[in-house]
C-alpha positions, 0 to 999 in steps of 0.5 A: 438455523445455520447461518451462511457465513459466505453471505455477510453483513456488518456486525454490531450487537448480533451476527449480521445485524447490519449495524454500522458506525460512521463519523463525519463533519458538517459545516454547521454550528452545533444545534438540533437543526444540524443534528437532524441534517446529520440524520437525513444525510445518513438516510440518504446514504441508504442506511436505516434507523440512524442514531446520532450517538455523539456530536461535538462543536469543533469551532468555526461553525463545524460539528463532528458527528458519530452515528449508528445506522443499519444496512440491508446490503450484504456481500457474498465472499465467494464472489470476491476477486482480490489480487494478493501481493504475495502468497506467504509473508516470510520471516526476517530470517527467511528473507535474509537466507533467501537473499543470500542463497538466491541473489548473493548480493545486497538488496538496495531499497530506497524509501521516501515520503514524496512531494508535500507529504511530511508524515514519516511515521509510515515510512519510518516503521518500514525502513528504520532499524527499530521498526514498529510493534516488534517488527524490525525495519529494513535497516535491521536486515544484514542483506538489505541496504535501506536508505530512508530519504525522509519527507518532502522528497521531490520526484526528481530527487528520488529519480537521481538518488535511485540512479546514484545508489543503484536501487533495486526497489523504491518504497514511496509513502503517501499519508496525505490524501486530501483532494486525492493529492496522493494520486497526482503525486504517485502518477507523476513519480511513475511518469518521471521514472518512465521518462528517465528510463529507470522504471523497468530497472526498479521494483516500485512500491507504494504504501499508505492508509488509503493504498491497496494493491489494486490501486497501486497497479492501476497507477503503474506500481508493482505493489501497494500496501495499506495499514497494518503493513510491516517490513517483512511484508514489503521485503518478502514482495521485493525479494520474491520479485527480484528473484523471479526477474533474475531467474527470467533474465537468466533463462532468457540469456541461456535461451538466446545463447543456446539458440545462437549456438544451434543456428550457427554454421560452425555448430554443424 
């Protein structure tokens, strides 16, 4: 019998067996009673056949668990609707050539971890010369001026710096997500940029482990990038968006100029 790979379930030991691995912490000391509580929690999630495969006392009456369980739910991949940030990621050399040919100037990208977030691993992977996993950061691009402000930068500081350097794009990193603090921080920054009349002039991008493109757009950003993002992913989006905006701006200017000339009495 042919397996329908359009209707899928999680894979564990065999295709579409529905097996899932979960990890979580309960605020109880490790015991048989606590392990049973963990099993019951997994069952209440709608999963079946729960197995606690690992438990560890992590102190102060907290126990960490790893569990296996099965789901009977499936997903039809043909029904999914995803908003991509870009259709094709360009290589570094292609991005450089595109900037020189279609923009003819330096592209200024300003990056920072904002507010209380002190985790710079993500922003450094995108911005710094060395980059990450063999993918050079934006500092390695000759046609990009990459300014990495580092960690714990307030929204106000970022707005001032964006004006000073004439930023084409602002790249914000949010790693700390406890109690959805990243949502509050990102919303506040977007509102500050709007209030200071900077938002329309910049491409606003956010990255982080709990960020996706849809969430970013809901918060008023142009794009969102999650885990596994490299500098060329961000650079491709920024450069393609800049080119589209400049082409639209030039077309609008040409249209206005042509209309004015045709409607002018002197043109008759």
